[in-house]
KEDOTI-501521 format. One record per residue (C-alpha): residue number from 1; residue in one letter; chain; x, y, z. Coordinates in Angstrom, 2 decimals, decimal comma. Each point is the difference from the previous one (the first is absolute). Example, Ala and Ser with C-alpha at 12.3 -4.5 7.8 and 13.67 -1.06 7.14 Angstrom:
2
[1; "a"; "A"; [12,30; -4,50; 7,80]]
[2; "s"; "A"; [1,37; 3,44; -0,66]]
END
This chain:
452
[1; "m"; "A"; [10,10; -12,86; 27,40]]
[2; "a"; "A"; [0,76; 1,66; -3,50]]
[3; "d"; "A"; [-1,30; 3,75; 0,00]]
[4; "l"; "A"; [-2,28; 0,06; -2,97]]
[5; "s"; "A"; [-1,43; 3,30; 0,83]]
[6; "q"; "A"; [2,15; 1,90; -2,51]]
[7; "l"; "A"; [0,14; -2,92; -2,60]]
[8; "v"; "A"; [-3,98; -0,72; -0,38]]
[9; "k"; "A"; [-1,71; 2,87; -1,46]]
[10; "a"; "A"; [-3,57; 0,58; -0,80]]
[11; "y"; "A"; [0,05; -1,76; -3,50]]
[12; "d"; "A"; [3,20; -1,87; -0,06]]
[13; "v"; "A"; [3,40; -1,08; 1,50]]
[14; "r"; "A"; [2,87; 2,56; -0,47]]
[15; "g"; "A"; [3,38; 0,60; 1,76]]
[16; "v"; "A"; [3,73; 0,09; -0,25]]
[17; "v"; "A"; [1,90; -3,18; -0,73]]
[18; "p"; "A"; [1,65; -1,45; 2,15]]
[19; "d"; "A"; [-0,61; 2,82; 2,75]]
[20; "q"; "A"; [-3,75; -0,70; 0,45]]
[21; "w"; "A"; [-0,42; -3,24; -1,84]]
[22; "d"; "A"; [1,86; -2,97; -1,55]]
[23; "e"; "A"; [-0,59; -3,35; -1,73]]
[24; "t"; "A"; [-0,68; -1,65; 3,38]]
[25; "l"; "A"; [-2,80; 2,17; 0,66]]
[26; "a"; "A"; [-1,17; -0,27; -3,73]]
[27; "a"; "A"; [-0,32; -3,76; 0,58]]
[28; "l"; "A"; [-2,43; 0,67; 3,07]]
[29; "f"; "A"; [-1,94; 2,35; -2,19]]
[30; "g"; "A"; [-0,29; -2,76; -2,55]]
[31; "a"; "A"; [-1,27; -2,57; 2,58]]
[32; "a"; "A"; [-2,41; 2,70; 1,45]]
[33; "f"; "A"; [-1,18; 0,73; -3,36]]
[34; "a"; "A"; [-0,72; -3,64; -0,79]]
[35; "q"; "A"; [-1,93; -0,45; 3,34]]
[36; "v"; "A"; [-2,13; 3,48; -0,28]]
[37; "t"; "A"; [-1,23; -0,88; -3,49]]
[38; "s"; "A"; [-0,54; -3,61; 0,44]]
[39; "a"; "A"; [1,28; -0,70; -3,48]]
[40; "n"; "A"; [1,31; -3,18; -1,58]]
[41; "a"; "A"; [2,26; 1,95; -2,40]]
[42; "v"; "A"; [1,25; 3,65; -0,41]]
[43; "v"; "A"; [2,03; 1,81; -2,49]]
[44; "v"; "A"; [3,00; 2,10; 0,82]]
[45; "g"; "A"; [1,86; 2,45; -2,25]]
[46; "h"; "A"; [2,77; 2,69; 0,74]]
[47; "d"; "A"; [1,40; 3,23; -1,58]]
[48; "m"; "A"; [3,70; 0,84; -0,73]]
[49; "r"; "A"; [1,19; 1,27; 3,25]]
[50; "p"; "A"; [3,31; -1,81; 1,17]]
[51; "s"; "A"; [-1,80; -1,42; 3,04]]
[52; "s"; "A"; [-3,27; -0,98; -1,86]]
[53; "p"; "A"; [1,07; -3,65; -1,14]]
[54; "g"; "A"; [1,12; -1,16; 3,38]]
[55; "l"; "A"; [-2,94; 1,34; 1,65]]
[56; "s"; "A"; [-2,52; -1,26; -2,42]]
[57; "r"; "A"; [1,59; -3,55; 0,20]]
[58; "a"; "A"; [-0,04; 0,07; 3,76]]
[59; "f"; "A"; [-3,52; 0,84; 0,01]]
[60; "a"; "A"; [-0,83; -2,75; -2,40]]
[61; "e"; "A"; [1,70; -2,41; 2,19]]
[62; "g"; "A"; [-1,70; 0,96; 3,03]]
[63; "a"; "A"; [-3,52; -0,53; -1,66]]
[64; "a"; "A"; [1,36; -3,29; -1,75]]
[65; "a"; "A"; [0,82; -1,18; 3,74]]
[66; "r"; "A"; [-3,67; 0,49; 1,04]]
[67; "g"; "A"; [-0,93; -2,34; -2,84]]
[68; "v"; "A"; [-0,88; 2,41; -2,71]]
[69; "d"; "A"; [0,96; -0,20; -3,61]]
[70; "v"; "A"; [2,01; 3,14; -1,27]]
[71; "t"; "A"; [-0,19; 1,28; -3,52]]
[72; "e"; "A"; [3,26; 2,28; -0,41]]
[73; "i"; "A"; [-0,48; 2,38; -2,83]]
[74; "g"; "A"; [3,44; 1,65; 0,58]]
[75; "l"; "A"; [0,72; 3,64; -1,28]]
[76; "c"; "A"; [-3,43; 1,80; -0,62]]
[77; "s"; "A"; [-1,81; 3,18; 0,53]]
[78; "t"; "A"; [-2,45; 0,39; 2,71]]
[79; "d"; "A"; [-3,09; -0,09; -2,56]]
[80; "e"; "A"; [1,58; -3,17; -1,49]]
[81; "l"; "A"; [-0,20; -1,76; 3,37]]
[82; "y"; "A"; [-3,65; 1,26; 0,23]]
[83; "y"; "A"; [-0,57; -1,49; -3,48]]
[84; "a"; "A"; [1,43; -3,33; 1,15]]
[85; "s"; "A"; [-2,12; 0,05; 3,23]]
[86; "g"; "A"; [-3,01; 0,71; -2,17]]
[87; "a"; "A"; [0,61; -2,35; -2,92]]
[88; "l"; "A"; [1,17; -2,90; 2,37]]
[89; "d"; "A"; [-2,49; 0,84; 2,72]]
[90; "l"; "A"; [2,53; -0,20; 2,69]]
[91; "p"; "A"; [1,08; 2,26; 2,83]]
[92; "g"; "A"; [3,08; 2,00; -0,84]]
[93; "a"; "A"; [2,85; 1,77; 1,55]]
[94; "m"; "A"; [2,29; 2,69; -1,96]]
[95; "f"; "A"; [3,38; 0,84; 1,38]]
[96; "t"; "A"; [0,82; 3,76; -0,70]]
[97; "a"; "A"; [0,11; 3,25; 1,81]]
[98; "s"; "A"; [-1,50; 1,78; -2,99]]
[99; "h"; "A"; [1,87; 3,61; -0,39]]
[100; "n"; "A"; [1,88; -0,14; 3,36]]
[101; "p"; "A"; [3,89; 0,07; -0,08]]
[102; "a"; "A"; [1,89; -3,02; -0,51]]
[103; "q"; "A"; [0,58; -1,06; 3,77]]
[104; "y"; "A"; [-3,77; -0,49; 0,24]]
[105; "n"; "A"; [-1,86; -3,17; -0,81]]
[106; "g"; "A"; [-3,79; -1,12; 0,58]]
[107; "i"; "A"; [-2,79; -2,37; -0,67]]
[108; "k"; "A"; [-3,18; 0,73; -1,72]]
[109; "m"; "A"; [-2,44; -2,67; 0,58]]
[110; "c"; "A"; [-3,44; -1,02; -1,38]]
[111; "r"; "A"; [-2,52; -2,83; 0,13]]
[112; "a"; "A"; [-0,98; -2,22; -2,90]]
[113; "g"; "A"; [-1,40; 2,40; -2,83]]
[114; "a"; "A"; [2,32; 2,71; 1,21]]
[115; "a"; "A"; [-2,26; 1,03; 2,71]]
[116; "p"; "A"; [1,88; 2,43; 2,23]]
[117; "v"; "A"; [1,69; -1,03; 3,45]]
[118; "g"; "A"; [-0,18; 2,81; 2,36]]
[119; "q"; "A"; [0,00; 0,73; 3,74]]
[120; "d"; "A"; [-3,75; -0,79; 0,24]]
[121; "t"; "A"; [0,09; -3,00; -2,79]]
[122; "g"; "A"; [2,82; -2,26; 1,32]]
[123; "l"; "A"; [3,22; 2,34; 0,71]]
[124; "a"; "A"; [-0,65; 0,44; 3,73]]
[125; "e"; "A"; [-0,24; -3,81; 0,39]]
[126; "i"; "A"; [3,03; -0,55; -1,92]]
[127; "r"; "A"; [1,98; 2,34; 1,97]]
[128; "a"; "A"; [-1,29; -1,46; 3,35]]
[129; "l"; "A"; [1,10; -3,49; -1,02]]
[130; "v"; "A"; [3,50; 1,31; -1,26]]
[131; "e"; "A"; [0,44; 1,63; 3,56]]
[132; "r"; "A"; [-1,02; -3,03; 1,73]]
[133; "w"; "A"; [2,09; -2,37; -2,06]]
[134; "s"; "A"; [3,21; 2,22; 0,26]]
[135; "t"; "A"; [-0,12; -0,36; 3,83]]
[136; "e"; "A"; [-1,42; -3,66; 0,18]]
[137; "g"; "A"; [1,63; -1,46; -2,95]]
[138; "a"; "A"; [-1,14; -0,91; -3,41]]
[139; "p"; "A"; [-3,27; -2,06; -0,18]]
[140; "p"; "A"; [0,70; -3,66; -0,76]]
[141; "s"; "A"; [0,24; -1,07; -3,63]]
[142; "a"; "A"; [-2,78; -1,78; -1,74]]
[143; "a"; "A"; [0,36; -3,75; -0,34]]
[144; "t"; "A"; [0,30; 0,29; -3,71]]
[145; "p"; "A"; [1,63; 3,21; -1,04]]
[146; "g"; "A"; [-1,26; 1,94; -3,09]]
[147; "t"; "A"; [1,78; 0,26; -3,20]]
[148; "l"; "A"; [1,73; 2,92; -1,71]]
[149; "t"; "A"; [-0,56; 0,33; -3,75]]
[150; "q"; "A"; [1,36; 2,91; -2,25]]
[151; "r"; "A"; [-2,23; 1,32; -2,63]]
[152; "d"; "A"; [0,42; 2,80; -2,45]]
[153; "v"; "A"; [-3,37; 1,91; -0,30]]
[154; "l"; "A"; [1,38; 3,30; -1,80]]
[155; "a"; "A"; [-1,18; -1,01; -3,62]]
[156; "d"; "A"; [-3,44; -0,96; 1,65]]
[157; "y"; "A"; [-0,21; 3,29; 1,74]]
[158; "a"; "A"; [0,75; 1,87; -3,08]]
[159; "h"; "A"; [-2,50; -1,89; -2,19]]
[160; "h"; "A"; [-2,57; 0,59; 2,71]]
[161; "l"; "A"; [0,54; 3,80; 0,03]]
[162; "r"; "A"; [-0,35; 0,04; -3,86]]
[163; "t"; "A"; [-3,17; -1,56; 0,08]]
[164; "l"; "A"; [-1,37; 2,82; 2,12]]
[165; "v"; "A"; [1,07; 2,89; -2,25]]
[166; "n"; "A"; [-0,13; -0,29; -3,73]]
[167; "l"; "A"; [2,84; 1,96; -1,68]]
[168; "t"; "A"; [-0,50; -1,50; -3,57]]
[169; "a"; "A"; [-1,56; 3,20; -1,15]]
[170; "s"; "A"; [2,64; 2,20; 1,54]]
[171; "r"; "A"; [2,22; 2,12; -2,25]]
[172; "p"; "A"; [3,87; -0,76; 0,62]]
[173; "l"; "A"; [1,34; 1,87; 3,06]]
[174; "k"; "A"; [3,35; 0,87; 1,25]]
[175; "v"; "A"; [-0,01; -0,53; 3,93]]
[176; "v"; "A"; [2,77; 0,71; 2,35]]
[177; "v"; "A"; [-0,23; -2,18; 2,99]]
[178; "d"; "A"; [2,10; 0,59; 3,42]]
[179; "a"; "A"; [0,06; -3,08; 1,97]]
[180; "g"; "A"; [2,23; 1,48; 2,58]]
[181; "n"; "A"; [2,08; -3,22; 0,05]]
[182; "g"; "A"; [-3,06; -1,55; 1,51]]
[183; "m"; "A"; [-2,29; -2,86; -1,17]]
[184; "g"; "A"; [-1,49; 2,15; -2,84]]
[185; "g"; "A"; [3,35; -1,14; -1,85]]
[186; "h"; "A"; [-1,08; -3,47; 0,35]]
[187; "t"; "A"; [-3,71; 0,12; -1,04]]
[188; "v"; "A"; [-0,29; 2,93; -2,76]]
[189; "p"; "A"; [1,99; -1,68; -2,62]]
[190; "t"; "A"; [-2,28; -3,20; 0,22]]
[191; "v"; "A"; [-3,12; 1,93; 0,38]]
[192; "f"; "A"; [0,71; 2,57; -3,00]]
[193; "d"; "A"; [1,32; -2,93; -2,32]]
[194; "g"; "A"; [-1,88; 0,03; -3,30]]
[195; "l"; "A"; [-1,73; 3,25; 0,89]]
[196; "p"; "A"; [0,10; 3,02; -2,37]]
[197; "i"; "A"; [2,62; 1,48; 2,34]]
[198; "e"; "A"; [3,36; 1,38; -0,46]]
[199; "l"; "A"; [1,44; -0,54; 3,49]]
[200; "v"; "A"; [2,77; 2,23; 1,29]]
[201; "p"; "A"; [1,23; -1,44; 3,04]]
[202; "l"; "A"; [1,38; 1,78; 3,12]]
[203; "f"; "A"; [1,80; -1,84; 3,06]]
[204; "f"; "A"; [-1,34; -3,27; -0,96]]
[205; "e"; "A"; [2,88; -1,81; 1,61]]
[206; "l"; "A"; [-1,27; -1,75; 3,11]]
[207; "d"; "A"; [2,00; 1,43; 2,83]]
[208; "g"; "A"; [-1,65; 0,12; 3,46]]
[209; "t"; "A"; [2,60; 2,69; 1,21]]
[210; "f"; "A"; [-1,70; 2,55; -2,41]]
[211; "p"; "A"; [3,36; 1,65; -1,38]]
[212; "n"; "A"; [-1,95; 2,53; -2,28]]
[213; "h"; "A"; [-2,81; 1,36; 2,27]]
[214; "e"; "A"; [-2,41; -1,10; 2,58]]
[215; "a"; "A"; [-2,83; -2,05; -1,45]]
[216; "n"; "A"; [-2,67; 2,24; 1,06]]
[217; "p"; "A"; [-1,45; 1,97; -2,93]]
[218; "l"; "A"; [-2,27; 2,05; 2,08]]
[219; "d"; "A"; [2,89; 2,08; 1,05]]
[220; "p"; "A"; [0,75; 2,43; -2,77]]
[221; "k"; "A"; [3,93; -0,30; 0,18]]
[222; "n"; "A"; [-0,45; -3,60; -1,09]]
[223; "i"; "A"; [-1,45; 0,47; -3,19]]
[224; "v"; "A"; [2,30; 2,68; -1,32]]
[225; "d"; "A"; [1,86; -2,48; -1,98]]
[226; "l"; "A"; [-3,35; -1,36; -1,56]]
[227; "q"; "A"; [-1,17; 3,74; -0,81]]
[228; "a"; "A"; [3,29; 0,72; -1,81]]
[229; "r"; "A"; [0,05; -3,26; -2,02]]
[230; "v"; "A"; [-3,47; 0,52; -1,33]]
[231; "r"; "A"; [0,78; 3,45; -1,07]]
[232; "a"; "A"; [3,38; -1,15; -1,77]]
[233; "t"; "A"; [-1,58; -2,96; -1,68]]
[234; "g"; "A"; [-3,22; 1,62; -1,10]]
[235; "a"; "A"; [-1,91; -2,61; 1,68]]
[236; "d"; "A"; [-3,75; -0,25; 0,28]]
[237; "l"; "A"; [0,19; -0,27; 3,71]]
[238; "g"; "A"; [1,78; -1,35; 2,93]]
[239; "l"; "A"; [-0,75; -2,71; 2,82]]
[240; "a"; "A"; [1,86; -0,31; 3,38]]
[241; "f"; "A"; [-0,47; -3,12; 2,30]]
[242; "d"; "A"; [0,75; -0,02; 3,58]]
[243; "g"; "A"; [2,27; -2,73; 1,48]]
[244; "d"; "A"; [-2,38; -2,95; -0,13]]
[245; "a"; "A"; [-1,82; 1,33; -3,08]]
[246; "d"; "A"; [-3,53; 0,03; 1,30]]
[247; "r"; "A"; [-0,24; 3,89; -0,23]]
[248; "c"; "A"; [0,50; 1,80; -3,45]]
[249; "f"; "A"; [0,33; 3,54; -0,54]]
[250; "v"; "A"; [-0,39; 1,92; -3,22]]
[251; "v"; "A"; [1,67; 2,86; -1,79]]
[252; "d"; "A"; [-1,41; 1,54; -3,24]]
[253; "e"; "A"; [1,68; 0,69; -3,41]]
[254; "r"; "A"; [1,21; 3,36; 1,69]]
[255; "g"; "A"; [1,61; -1,90; 2,87]]
[256; "e"; "A"; [-2,71; 1,52; 2,41]]
[257; "p"; "A"; [-1,31; -2,30; 2,72]]
[258; "v"; "A"; [-3,60; -1,24; -0,56]]
[259; "p"; "A"; [-1,77; 0,12; 3,43]]
[260; "p"; "A"; [-1,19; -3,50; 1,16]]
[261; "s"; "A"; [-3,53; 1,46; 0,34]]
[262; "a"; "A"; [0,11; 0,55; -3,65]]
[263; "i"; "A"; [1,00; -3,32; -0,82]]
[264; "t"; "A"; [-2,69; -1,52; 2,40]]
[265; "a"; "A"; [-2,70; 2,07; -1,80]]
[266; "l"; "A"; [1,36; -1,16; -3,50]]
[267; "v"; "A"; [0,11; -3,64; 1,00]]
[268; "a"; "A"; [-3,40; 0,26; 1,88]]
[269; "e"; "A"; [-1,62; 1,30; -3,45]]
[270; "r"; "A"; [1,46; -2,79; -1,82]]
[271; "e"; "A"; [-1,03; -2,65; 2,54]]
[272; "l"; "A"; [-3,64; 1,39; -0,02]]
[273; "a"; "A"; [-0,01; -0,20; -3,73]]
[274; "k"; "A"; [0,54; -3,84; 0,52]]
[275; "h"; "A"; [-2,42; -0,26; 3,18]]
[276; "p"; "A"; [-2,73; 2,88; -0,48]]
[277; "g"; "A"; [-1,37; 1,04; 3,31]]
[278; "g"; "A"; [2,82; -1,33; 2,11]]
[279; "t"; "A"; [1,45; 1,13; 3,22]]
[280; "v"; "A"; [3,42; 1,74; 0,25]]
[281; "i"; "A"; [1,85; 0,37; 3,46]]
[282; "h"; "A"; [2,14; 3,03; 0,71]]
[283; "n"; "A"; [1,67; 0,92; 3,08]]
[284; "c"; "A"; [-0,85; 3,51; 1,78]]
[285; "i"; "A"; [3,21; 1,42; -1,41]]
[286; "t"; "A"; [-0,72; -0,43; -3,63]]
[287; "s"; "A"; [-1,13; 3,02; -2,16]]
[288; "w"; "A"; [-3,58; 1,18; -0,39]]
[289; "s"; "A"; [0,42; -0,80; -3,65]]
[290; "v"; "A"; [-0,14; -3,73; 0,86]]
[291; "p"; "A"; [-3,41; -0,21; 1,21]]
[292; "e"; "A"; [-1,07; 2,50; -2,52]]
[293; "v"; "A"; [1,32; -2,03; -2,90]]
[294; "v"; "A"; [-1,63; -3,25; 1,61]]
[295; "k"; "A"; [-3,32; 1,61; 0,09]]
[296; "e"; "A"; [0,23; 1,41; -3,49]]
[297; "a"; "A"; [0,85; -3,45; -1,25]]
[298; "g"; "A"; [-3,12; -1,50; 1,71]]
[299; "g"; "A"; [1,60; -1,43; 2,91]]
[300; "t"; "A"; [0,06; 0,23; 3,81]]
[301; "a"; "A"; [2,73; 1,37; 1,89]]
[302; "v"; "A"; [0,75; -1,15; 3,58]]
[303; "r"; "A"; [2,39; 1,73; 2,19]]
[304; "t"; "A"; [2,15; -1,74; 2,38]]
[305; "r"; "A"; [3,05; 0,12; 2,53]]
[306; "v"; "A"; [3,62; 0,06; -1,46]]
[307; "g"; "A"; [1,53; -3,51; 0,05]]
[308; "h"; "A"; [-0,12; -3,11; -1,88]]
[309; "s"; "A"; [-1,76; -2,08; 2,52]]
[310; "f"; "A"; [-2,74; 2,45; 0,01]]
[311; "i"; "A"; [-0,15; 0,47; -3,61]]
[312; "k"; "A"; [-0,15; -3,79; -0,53]]
[313; "a"; "A"; [-2,58; -0,66; 2,68]]
[314; "e"; "A"; [-2,32; 2,77; -1,41]]
[315; "m"; "A"; [0,44; -1,50; -3,57]]
[316; "a"; "A"; [-1,22; -3,47; 1,29]]
[317; "r"; "A"; [-2,73; 1,41; 1,88]]
[318; "t"; "A"; [-1,37; 2,12; -3,07]]
[319; "g"; "A"; [1,06; -2,18; -2,78]]
[320; "a"; "A"; [1,76; 3,12; -1,36]]
[321; "i"; "A"; [1,73; -0,38; -3,41]]
[322; "f"; "A"; [2,92; 2,26; 0,83]]
[323; "g"; "A"; [1,91; 2,10; 2,65]]
[324; "g"; "A"; [2,55; 2,59; 0,23]]
[325; "e"; "A"; [2,02; 1,91; 2,22]]
[326; "h"; "A"; [2,00; 3,35; 0,23]]
[327; "s"; "A"; [3,14; -2,17; 0,53]]
[328; "a"; "A"; [-0,15; -1,72; -3,49]]
[329; "h"; "A"; [-1,50; -3,21; 1,37]]
[330; "y"; "A"; [-2,61; -1,38; -2,63]]
[331; "y"; "A"; [-2,32; -3,00; 0,84]]
[332; "f"; "A"; [-2,03; -1,97; -2,37]]
[333; "r"; "A"; [-2,82; -2,46; 0,41]]
[334; "d"; "A"; [1,27; -2,13; -2,89]]
[335; "f"; "A"; [3,46; -0,06; 2,00]]
[336; "w"; "A"; [-1,62; -1,66; 3,27]]
[337; "n"; "A"; [-0,53; 3,66; 1,24]]
[338; "a"; "A"; [3,70; 0,07; 0,32]]
[339; "d"; "A"; [2,11; 3,01; -0,99]]
[340; "t"; "A"; [2,08; 0,09; -3,12]]
[341; "g"; "A"; [1,82; 2,94; -1,44]]
[342; "m"; "A"; [0,87; -1,97; -3,18]]
[343; "l"; "A"; [-3,80; -0,38; -0,92]]
[344; "a"; "A"; [-0,49; 3,65; 0,59]]
[345; "a"; "A"; [2,91; 0,72; -2,20]]
[346; "l"; "A"; [-1,49; -2,32; -2,84]]
[347; "h"; "A"; [-3,14; 1,94; 0,29]]
[348; "v"; "A"; [1,86; 3,37; -0,47]]
[349; "l"; "A"; [1,91; -1,34; -3,06]]
[350; "a"; "A"; [-3,29; -1,28; -1,41]]
[351; "a"; "A"; [-1,98; 3,33; 0,58]]
[352; "l"; "A"; [2,90; 1,93; -1,55]]
[353; "g"; "A"; [0,63; -2,36; -2,90]]
[354; "e"; "A"; [-3,55; -0,23; -1,20]]
[355; "q"; "A"; [0,02; 3,65; -0,73]]
[356; "d"; "A"; [2,32; 2,67; -1,82]]
[357; "g"; "A"; [0,50; 2,48; 2,69]]
[358; "t"; "A"; [2,59; 0,25; 2,80]]
[359; "l"; "A"; [-0,24; -1,21; 3,43]]
[360; "s"; "A"; [-0,02; 3,47; 1,45]]
[361; "q"; "A"; [-2,97; 0,65; -2,16]]
[362; "l"; "A"; [-1,60; -3,11; 0,69]]
[363; "v"; "A"; [0,16; 0,43; 3,90]]
[364; "a"; "A"; [-0,99; 3,66; 0,09]]
[365; "r"; "A"; [-3,78; -0,88; 0,31]]
[366; "y"; "A"; [0,99; -2,19; 2,78]]
[367; "d"; "A"; [2,31; 2,46; 1,75]]
[368; "r"; "A"; [-2,47; 2,77; 0,90]]
[369; "y"; "A"; [1,14; 1,59; 3,39]]
[370; "a"; "A"; [3,16; 1,62; 1,69]]
[371; "a"; "A"; [1,55; -2,16; 2,85]]
[372; "s"; "A"; [2,67; 0,46; 2,57]]
[373; "g"; "A"; [1,28; -3,50; -0,05]]
[374; "e"; "A"; [0,80; -1,58; 3,40]]
[375; "i"; "A"; [1,69; 2,17; 2,57]]
[376; "n"; "A"; [1,45; -1,44; 3,05]]
[377; "s"; "A"; [0,51; 1,87; 3,25]]
[378; "t"; "A"; [1,98; -1,47; 2,92]]
[379; "v"; "A"; [-2,14; 0,56; 3,28]]
[380; "a"; "A"; [0,46; -1,03; 3,54]]
[381; "d"; "A"; [-3,79; -0,22; 0,68]]
[382; "q"; "A"; [-1,69; -1,29; -3,12]]
[383; "p"; "A"; [-3,51; -0,20; 1,66]]
[384; "g"; "A"; [0,26; 3,49; 1,63]]
[385; "r"; "A"; [0,84; 1,76; -3,14]]
[386; "a"; "A"; [-2,54; -1,80; -2,07]]
[387; "a"; "A"; [-2,47; 1,24; 2,66]]
[388; "a"; "A"; [1,14; 3,47; -0,37]]
[389; "v"; "A"; [-0,52; -0,12; -3,71]]
[390; "r"; "A"; [-3,63; -1,51; 0,65]]
[391; "a"; "A"; [-0,74; 2,78; 2,41]]
[392; "a"; "A"; [1,08; 2,70; -2,46]]
[393; "f"; "A"; [-2,28; -1,38; -2,79]]
[394; "e"; "A"; [-3,02; -1,76; 1,70]]
[395; "q"; "A"; [-1,99; 3,26; 0,66]]
[396; "r"; "A"; [0,17; 1,25; -3,54]]
[397; "p"; "A"; [-3,51; -0,25; -1,57]]
[398; "d"; "A"; [1,28; -0,77; -3,55]]
[399; "v"; "A"; [1,97; -3,06; 0,90]]
[400; "q"; "A"; [-0,63; -3,64; 0,66]]
[401; "l"; "A"; [2,24; -2,12; 2,11]]
[402; "d"; "A"; [0,40; -3,85; 0,03]]
[403; "e"; "A"; [2,42; -2,47; 1,83]]
[404; "l"; "A"; [-0,15; -2,93; -2,39]]
[405; "d"; "A"; [3,79; 0,13; -0,01]]
[406; "g"; "A"; [1,59; 2,82; 1,93]]
[407; "l"; "A"; [-1,75; 3,14; -0,44]]
[408; "t"; "A"; [-1,59; 1,16; -3,35]]
[409; "v"; "A"; [-1,38; 3,68; -0,19]]
[410; "t"; "A"; [-1,91; 0,63; -3,08]]
[411; "a"; "A"; [-1,26; 3,29; -1,30]]
[412; "p"; "A"; [-1,88; 0,82; -3,56]]
[413; "t"; "A"; [3,41; 0,76; -1,67]]
[414; "w"; "A"; [2,80; -1,74; 2,07]]
[415; "w"; "A"; [0,59; -2,93; 2,28]]
[416; "f"; "A"; [2,71; -1,21; 2,33]]
[417; "n"; "A"; [0,79; -3,06; 1,65]]
[418; "l"; "A"; [2,56; -0,28; 3,14]]
[419; "r"; "A"; [0,97; -3,46; 1,24]]
[420; "a"; "A"; [2,63; -1,31; 2,28]]
[421; "s"; "A"; [2,58; -2,38; -1,10]]
[422; "n"; "A"; [-0,33; -3,49; 1,40]]
[423; "t"; "A"; [3,77; -0,38; 0,17]]
[424; "e"; "A"; [1,69; 3,29; 0,68]]
[425; "p"; "A"; [-0,75; 3,28; 2,07]]
[426; "l"; "A"; [-1,53; 1,66; -3,24]]
[427; "l"; "A"; [-3,26; 1,82; -1,05]]
[428; "r"; "A"; [-0,68; -0,50; -3,67]]
[429; "l"; "A"; [-1,99; 2,75; -1,73]]
[430; "n"; "A"; [-1,49; -0,07; -3,43]]
[431; "v"; "A"; [-2,02; 3,02; -1,42]]
[432; "e"; "A"; [-1,85; 0,28; -3,27]]
[433; "a"; "A"; [-1,81; 2,95; -1,45]]
[434; "r"; "A"; [-1,39; 1,55; -3,40]]
[435; "d"; "A"; [3,11; 2,00; -0,06]]
[436; "a"; "A"; [3,56; 0,34; 1,18]]
[437; "q"; "A"; [-0,26; 3,09; 1,90]]
[438; "t"; "A"; [-2,84; -1,63; 2,03]]
[439; "v"; "A"; [2,19; -2,94; 0,71]]
[440; "a"; "A"; [2,90; 2,13; 1,23]]
[441; "r"; "A"; [-2,48; 1,92; 2,19]]
[442; "v"; "A"; [-1,50; -2,90; 1,66]]
[443; "r"; "A"; [3,27; -1,93; 0,08]]
[444; "d"; "A"; [1,73; 3,06; 1,92]]
[445; "e"; "A"; [-3,01; 0,53; 2,35]]
[446; "v"; "A"; [0,09; -3,94; 1,17]]
[447; "l"; "A"; [3,72; -0,15; 0,15]]
[448; "a"; "A"; [0,40; 3,11; 2,11]]
[449; "i"; "A"; [-2,46; -1,94; 2,63]]
[450; "v"; "A"; [1,76; -3,24; -0,35]]
[451; "r"; "A"; [3,57; 1,43; 0,44]]
[452; "a"; "A"; [-0,76; 2,50; 2,66]]
END
């Protein structure tokens, strides 16, 4: 039996190729996906990693052997796959390992309409079938195998996004985009085509070995090139996409990073202008500014756990119009509740282009607090250290504690969240306060306990 314990994660499949999985296993995942979704047809896409075309085709053939018709959309971003799942109303599978190093690959799966597939929504069943079949042999083929059909949906995806954000009133903007040799290099030229944008491309060559830097823009070292190019060219802003281009990170005209919480607040305000009184989802690590702006704009803010399956489920439950996470994932009701960094980027461009000020001036009203950023500590006993932190704060009369996702401690002028990593022996700390001095004081107090 194949050991899938390290391969099947909470939300997706991800591991080293060929050490942890290969095309034989990918074909079994395709067959299992077909069975669990009970679909007559599915859509499959892949990123630019060297192993992606072979794994994607094996998955497609595994599904087709079960009698399922497969639409292969080839090279695409993850949100382009979500678009195809939504527009075609088909379950979908995207072959990518996002920002992980080149030797990794994975599968992000969804049901028809881009509904998430996680541990509780089909992934555990898929894993069980693959484990069984890897020992007992693949299931028998259907009497009539499904077809494999190729289809390019990039132009349709781009058109759909442009119908959701109107940039016709925008002044011309100079925009540096760092695709990190990932799928943004494939999607950005088509999405931006015809818009009032002077595009300055960085690392648009599709290369799954990531020769320039990791395709993870949340790590400050990976946006240094973008920051330098924005300053050197006098651009209005810079955008950085991760490897599968579902996340977008923004820097202003000075090359300074714009916090994802500020982008969440900005986009929330714009979406609420279109849908007055709507609900906006934010995870428990986004800034206090997000629910404040939502309330000021007449909306309702709902706080949830970190993670796309939780956000999407809460959006579906509440009918929310938009959702944002501190990790630069942005979710839209108009995009089947799925996350798309590209649509968030278009909102930023429109907001900037509709007025004469700079991006730093524009986002100042959304960036209201000082924050620590995410601080990771390697600890052997995650529950024990978290319990020690709880014990240190729970007797204080001026704080409130909740455990929606890890431990959140809230005081009148500051808050912090301490969460355990799902995949590594880490505790992750985020602190926010009204001033930097308070952030430093709370940060140091918590870390002294965590790292004791």
